[in-house]
N, CA, C and O atoms as a MOPAC input file, in Angstrom:
PM7 MOZYME 1SCF
protein

 N     13.34100 1     5.39400 1   -17.83000 1
 C     13.80600 1     4.54500 1   -16.73600 1
 C     12.91800 1     4.76200 1   -15.51200 1
 O     12.60900 1     5.89900 1   -15.15600 1
 N     12.52000 1     3.68900 1   -14.88500 1
 C     11.66300 1     3.77800 1   -13.71600 1
 C     12.49000 1     3.89000 1   -12.44900 1
 O     13.55800 1     3.29100 1   -12.32900 1
 N     11.98200 1     4.65800 1   -11.52000 1
 C     12.63200 1     4.84300 1   -10.22600 1
 C     12.10100 1     3.79900 1    -9.25100 1
 O     10.93100 1     3.42400 1    -9.32400 1
 N     12.95100 1     3.32700 1    -8.33700 1
 C     12.52900 1     2.40800 1    -7.28700 1
 C     12.36200 1     3.20400 1    -6.00500 1
 O     13.28500 1     3.89100 1    -5.56800 1
 N     11.17500 1     3.10900 1    -5.39800 1
 C     10.87600 1     3.81700 1    -4.16200 1
 C     10.50300 1     2.80700 1    -3.08700 1
 O      9.97600 1     1.73400 1    -3.38200 1
 N     10.77900 1     3.15900 1    -1.84500 1
 C     10.47200 1     2.28000 1    -0.72000 1
 C      9.50900 1     2.97800 1     0.23400 1
 O      9.65900 1     4.16000 1     0.54400 1
 N      8.51900 1     2.21700 1     0.69100 1
 C      7.47200 1     2.74400 1     1.56100 1
 C      7.26100 1     1.81200 1     2.74700 1
 O      7.63100 1     0.63900 1     2.71800 1
 N      6.65600 1     2.37200 1     3.79100 1
 C      6.17700 1     1.58700 1     4.92100 1
 C      4.68800 1     1.86300 1     5.04500 1
 O      4.25300 1     3.00300 1     4.88500 1
 N      3.90100 1     0.82500 1     5.33000 1
 C      2.45800 1     0.98900 1     5.52000 1
 C      2.24300 1     1.57100 1     6.91700 1
 O      2.50200 1     0.90900 1     7.92200 1
 N      1.76800 1     2.81200 1     6.96700 1
 C      1.50700 1     3.47400 1     8.25000 1
 C      0.18700 1     3.02800 1     8.84500 1
 O      0.10000 1     2.73300 1    10.03800 1
 N     -0.85000 1     2.97800 1     8.00400 1
 C     -2.17600 1     2.58200 1     8.48200 1
 C     -3.00700 1     2.10900 1     7.30100 1
 O     -2.73600 1     2.42400 1     6.14300 1
 N     -4.03500 1     1.33600 1     7.64600 1
 C     -4.97800 1     0.84700 1     6.64000 1
 C     -6.35300 1     1.33500 1     7.06700 1
 O     -6.77600 1     1.12600 1     8.20400 1
 N     -7.04500 1     1.98800 1     6.13700 1
 C     -8.35800 1     2.56000 1     6.42200 1
 C     -9.31300 1     2.13000 1     5.31400 1
 O     -9.40700 1     2.78200 1     4.27400 1
 N    -10.01600 1     1.03100 1     5.54900 1
 C    -10.96400 1     0.53300 1     4.54800 1
 C    -10.26200 1     0.11800 1     3.27200 1
 O     -9.41700 1    -0.77600 1     3.27800 1
 N    -10.61800 1     0.77600 1     2.17200 1
 C    -10.06200 1     0.42600 1     0.86100 1
 C     -8.77000 1     1.16600 1     0.53300 1
 O     -8.28300 1     1.09200 1    -0.59500 1
 N     -8.21500 1     1.87700 1     1.50900 1
 C     -7.00700 1     2.66600 1     1.27200 1
 C     -5.94600 1     2.38800 1     2.33100 1
 O     -6.25600 1     1.96900 1     3.44600 1
 N     -4.69200 1     2.63000 1     1.96300 1
 C     -3.58100 1     2.51200 1     2.90100 1
 C     -2.76100 1     3.79100 1     2.83100 1
 O     -2.57500 1     4.36600 1     1.75800 1
 N     -2.27500 1     4.22500 1     3.97800 1
 C     -1.38700 1     5.37300 1     4.04900 1
 C      0.04600 1     4.86500 1     4.03400 1
 O      0.44200 1     4.07800 1     4.89300 1
 N      0.81600 1     5.31400 1     3.06200 1
 C      2.20100 1     4.88400 1     2.91000 1
 C      3.14000 1     6.04800 1     3.16700 1
 O      2.84500 1     7.18700 1     2.80500 1
 N      4.26800 1     5.75900 1     3.79100 1
 C      5.29900 1     6.76900 1     4.05900 1
 C      6.59300 1     6.31700 1     3.40800 1
 O      7.02000 1     5.17700 1     3.58600 1
 N      7.22100 1     7.22000 1     2.64400 1
 C      8.51500 1     6.90500 1     2.03000 1
 C      9.53900 1     6.65500 1     3.12600 1
 O      9.62200 1     7.43100 1     4.07900 1
 N     10.30800 1     5.60200 1     3.01000 1
 C     11.33800 1     5.30400 1     4.00400 1
 C     12.67600 1     5.91800 1     3.62700 1
 O     13.57800 1     5.99900 1     4.46100 1
 N     12.81300 1     6.34700 1     2.39000 1
 C     14.07900 1     6.92200 1     1.93000 1
 C     14.03500 1     8.44300 1     1.84000 1
 O     15.01100 1     9.06100 1     1.41500 1
 N     12.90600 1     9.06400 1     2.23800 1
 C     12.76700 1    10.51900 1     2.18300 1
 C     11.88700 1    10.94900 1     3.34800 1
 O     10.66100 1    10.95100 1     3.23500 1
 N     12.50300 1    11.31100 1     4.45900 1
 C     11.74800 1    11.63200 1     5.67100 1
 C     10.89200 1    12.89000 1     5.52600 1
 O      9.96900 1    13.09800 1     6.31500 1
 N     11.18100 1    13.73000 1     4.53300 1
 C     10.39400 1    14.94800 1     4.35600 1
 C      9.16000 1    14.74100 1     3.47700 1
 O      8.33700 1    15.64800 1     3.34800 1
 N      9.02400 1    13.57300 1     2.87700 1
 C      7.88500 1    13.30000 1     1.99500 1
 C      6.60000 1    13.13900 1     2.80500 1
 O      6.60400 1    12.55200 1     3.88700 1
 N      5.52000 1    13.66100 1     2.27500 1
 C      4.20800 1    13.51500 1     2.90500 1
 C      3.71100 1    12.07300 1     2.73500 1
 O      4.04500 1    11.42200 1     1.74500 1
 N      2.91400 1    11.56600 1     3.69200 1
 C      2.30400 1    10.24000 1     3.49700 1
 C      1.44700 1    10.23200 1     2.23600 1
 O      0.89600 1    11.25800 1     1.83600 1
 N      1.34500 1     9.08200 1     1.63200 1
 C      0.64100 1     8.91700 1     0.36100 1
 C     -0.53300 1     7.96400 1     0.56700 1
 O     -0.36400 1     6.88400 1     1.13400 1
 N     -1.71100 1     8.35400 1     0.11400 1
 C     -2.90700 1     7.51900 1     0.20700 1
 C     -3.01300 1     6.69300 1    -1.07300 1
 O     -3.07000 1     7.24800 1    -2.17000 1
 N     -3.03700 1     5.36700 1    -0.93100 1
 C     -3.04800 1     4.46700 1    -2.08000 1
 C     -4.19900 1     3.47400 1    -1.93200 1
 O     -4.43100 1     2.94200 1    -0.84600 1
 N     -4.91100 1     3.23000 1    -3.01600 1
 C     -5.99700 1     2.23900 1    -3.01200 1
 C     -5.41800 1     0.85300 1    -2.74100 1
 O     -4.40900 1     0.47300 1    -3.33400 1
 N     -6.05000 1     0.10700 1    -1.85200 1
 C     -5.55600 1    -1.23400 1    -1.51100 1
 C     -5.57100 1    -2.17400 1    -2.70600 1
 O     -4.81800 1    -3.14700 1    -2.73400 1
 N     -6.41100 1    -1.89900 1    -3.68700 1
 C     -6.45800 1    -2.73900 1    -4.88700 1
 C     -5.12400 1    -2.71500 1    -5.63400 1
 O     -4.82200 1    -3.64000 1    -6.38800 1
 N     -4.32800 1    -1.67200 1    -5.43000 1
 C     -3.02800 1    -1.55400 1    -6.09200 1
 C     -1.89800 1    -2.18800 1    -5.29400 1
 O     -0.76700 1    -2.26900 1    -5.77300 1
 N     -2.19800 1    -2.63700 1    -4.08000 1
 C     -1.17900 1    -3.16300 1    -3.17000 1
 C     -1.31800 1    -4.67500 1    -3.01600 1
 O     -2.38300 1    -5.22700 1    -3.29000 1
 N     -0.25400 1    -5.35100 1    -2.58000 1
 C     -0.37000 1    -6.79600 1    -2.32700 1
 C     -1.46000 1    -7.07500 1    -1.28900 1
 O     -1.61400 1    -6.31900 1    -0.33000 1
 N     -2.20300 1    -8.14400 1    -1.47700 1
 C     -3.34300 1    -8.46300 1    -0.60800 1
 C     -2.93100 1    -8.69800 1     0.83700 1
 O     -3.71800 1    -8.44300 1     1.74800 1
 N     -1.71200 1    -9.17900 1     1.06500 1
 C     -1.29300 1    -9.57000 1     2.41400 1
 C     -0.63700 1    -8.45500 1     3.21800 1
 O      0.04400 1    -8.73700 1     4.20400 1
 N     -0.82300 1    -7.19100 1     2.82500 1
 C     -0.19900 1    -6.09800 1     3.57700 1
 C     -0.84300 1    -5.92800 1     4.94200 1
 O     -2.00300 1    -6.28600 1     5.14400 1
 N     -0.07900 1    -5.38100 1     5.87100 1
 C     -0.56900 1    -4.97900 1     7.18600 1
 C      0.27400 1    -3.79100 1     7.63400 1
 O      1.28300 1    -3.47200 1     7.00600 1
 N     -0.13300 1    -3.14400 1     8.70500 1
 C      0.61200 1    -1.98000 1     9.19100 1
 C      2.03800 1    -2.38400 1     9.53800 1
 O      2.26600 1    -3.42000 1    10.16200 1
 N      2.99300 1    -1.55800 1     9.12900 1
 C      4.39700 1    -1.81700 1     9.41000 1
 C      5.13900 1    -2.54600 1     8.30100 1
 O      6.36900 1    -2.59900 1     8.30700 1
 N      4.40600 1    -3.10500 1     7.35200 1
 C      5.03400 1    -3.83300 1     6.23500 1
 C      5.79000 1    -2.84500 1     5.34900 1
 O      5.32700 1    -1.72900 1     5.11500 1
 N      6.94200 1    -3.26000 1     4.86700 1
 C      7.74300 1    -2.45300 1     3.94000 1
 C      7.39500 1    -2.86500 1     2.50800 1
 O      7.27600 1    -4.05000 1     2.19700 1
 N      7.23500 1    -1.85900 1     1.64800 1
 C      6.89200 1    -2.10000 1     0.24500 1
 C      7.93500 1    -1.48700 1    -0.67500 1
 O      8.57900 1    -0.49200 1    -0.34400 1
 N      8.08100 1    -2.10100 1    -1.82700 1
 C      8.93000 1    -1.55800 1    -2.88600 1
 C      8.02700 1    -1.21400 1    -4.05600 1
 O      7.18100 1    -2.01500 1    -4.45300 1
 N      8.20700 1    -0.01800 1    -4.61100 1
 C      7.43800 1     0.42800 1    -5.77900 1
 C      8.40600 1     0.53700 1    -6.94300 1
 O      9.34600 1     1.33200 1    -6.92700 1
 N      8.15100 1    -0.28300 1    -7.95200 1
 C      9.04600 1    -0.33200 1    -9.10400 1
 C      8.23200 1    -0.71100 1   -10.33000 1
 O      7.38000 1    -1.59700 1   -10.26900 1
 N      8.49400 1    -0.04700 1   -11.43000 1
 C      7.80100 1    -0.31300 1   -12.68900 1
 C      6.28200 1    -0.29000 1   -12.51800 1
 O      5.56100 1    -1.14500 1   -13.03200 1
 N      5.82100 1     0.73200 1   -11.76800 1
 C      4.39900 1     0.98900 1   -11.54500 1
 C      3.68700 1    -0.12200 1   -10.78300 1
 O      2.47600 1    -0.28700 1   -10.93000 1
 N      4.43000 1    -0.90200 1    -9.95600 1
 C      3.83200 1    -1.95900 1    -9.15300 1
 C      4.41200 1    -1.94100 1    -7.74500 1
 O      5.59100 1    -1.65200 1    -7.54000 1
 N      3.55200 1    -2.25700 1    -6.78200 1
 C      3.99200 1    -2.37900 1    -5.39400 1
 C      4.20500 1    -3.86000 1    -5.10000 1
 O      3.43100 1    -4.70900 1    -5.54300 1
 N      5.27000 1    -4.16200 1    -4.34500 1
 C      5.48900 1    -5.51900 1    -3.85900 1
 C      6.11200 1    -5.42900 1    -2.48200 1
 O      6.72300 1    -4.42000 1    -2.12800 1
 N      5.95200 1    -6.49400 1    -1.70500 1
 C      6.53100 1    -6.51000 1    -0.36200 1
 C      8.04300 1    -6.57400 1    -0.50000 1
 O      8.57900 1    -7.40400 1    -1.23400 1
 N      8.72900 1    -5.68100 1     0.22000 1
 C     10.18800 1    -5.61400 1     0.15400 1
 C     10.77900 1    -6.75400 1     0.98500 1
 O     10.27400 1    -7.08100 1     2.05800 1
 N     11.83100 1    -7.33700 1     0.48300 1
 C     12.50900 1    -8.44400 1     1.19400 1
 C     13.34300 1    -7.90500 1     2.33100 1
 O     13.98600 1    -8.67600 1     3.04400 1

């Protein structure tokens, strides 16, 4: 069973984005390749990670 995680885009640095879990304040920011993220992301956007895919959270 896959877990659903929620992130916020903290910053975008070239080909990578720094993501912060919104449901776990103690989690360290995560560096993710932009190729794995929706093309239309920007700082402050909320993302949902489910079944090994990121999508913009509604």
